[in-house]
N, C-alpha and C positions, 0 to 999 in steps of 0.2 A: 678146176677139174680134179686135181690131185687130192685136195681136201675132201671132196665129195666121195671119192673112191675109198680113202681111208675111213671116213666116217660109216660107210657101208660095211666095211670089213669088221669093225669093232663089235658087231653082234647086237646093237641096240634094238629094242623091240620096236618093230615097225607094224603099222597097220594101214589098211586102205581107208579112205574116208567113210565107207558104208560099214567099217567096223570089222571086217573080215581080216584074218592075219595075212600079211603080204606073203607072196609066193617066194620060194628060195630064189636068190638072185641068179638070174641066168645070164648068159653072155649076151651083150648088146648085138642086135642084128646091124650088120654093116650095109652099106648101100650096095654092095655087090651081092650079098646073100639073099636080100629081098627083092622080089620083082618090083619094078617101078610102079606097076598098077595097083598094088596092094599096099594099103596104108597100115602101118603097124602102130597101134596105140597101146601104150603102157599105162596101167591104172596108176593114179596118183597115190603115192605113199606118204603118210603122215606119221611122224614120230610120236609115240605115246609117251607122255611125261610120267616119270616114275614117282614124283612127289616133290613137294617144295622143300628145299634145303637152304636155310638162310646163310649157312656158312659153308656152302659147297665150294666157294672159290677157294677156300683154304686147303682143299684137298690137292691143289696143284702146288702149294707152297710147303707141304709137309716133307720132311726128310724121309728117306726109305725106312729108317729104324722105327719112326712113329707109325708108319703104315704097317709095319711087321707087327708092332705091339697091338694095334687095333685089330688086326686080322687074328692074331692069337687069342685076344680076349673074347672074339666071336665064338671060338671053339670051346671055351670054358663050360663046363657043366656046373651050373650055379646050384647051391643047396636049396632044399626046400625050407619053408619056415619052421618045420619041426626039427629038422637037422641043425638049423642055425640056433635055435633055442636050446637044444641039447648040448651043442658044442660050447655055447656060451656059458651054460651052467658048469661044464666040465673045466673050462678055463678059469672060471671064478673059484671053483673048489681047489684046484692046483695052485693059484695064486695066493689063496689064503694059507693052504698048507706050507708052501715055501716061505711065506712071510712069518708063519710061526716057527718054523726051524731056524730061519736067519735071526729072528728075535732071541730065541734061545741061546744061540751061539753068541749073539752080542751080550746077553746078560752073563754068560759063562766067562767070556774073556774080560768083561769089565770087573767081575768079581776077582778073577785071577790077578789083573793089574792092580787093583786095590790092595789085595793081600800081600803081593810081592814088593811093590814099591812104596806104599804109604803106611 
């Protein structure tokens, strides 16, 4: 009984068999509040499946830090293809420029070492 109550509080999407949304949970009628001559029939509620998740059982095994990372990654605004292409081009240009500068420093220091020590 306690498990059923907890499952009902979790806010899962519930629907009746005819497809209509389930009404908000109402307090159950007790034997004292309903007259004995009136039968109270509650509609049968069926849980709607959200989708098949083959590794859904791993969700229970995740440490809290991993769950936090996943929730933060869902908030990320991913760049468009044009932005990605532009920024890749910028990174390539900067990498080539830094490579040229470091190569020139290497040539300069190599030339200095040859002149001073050999």
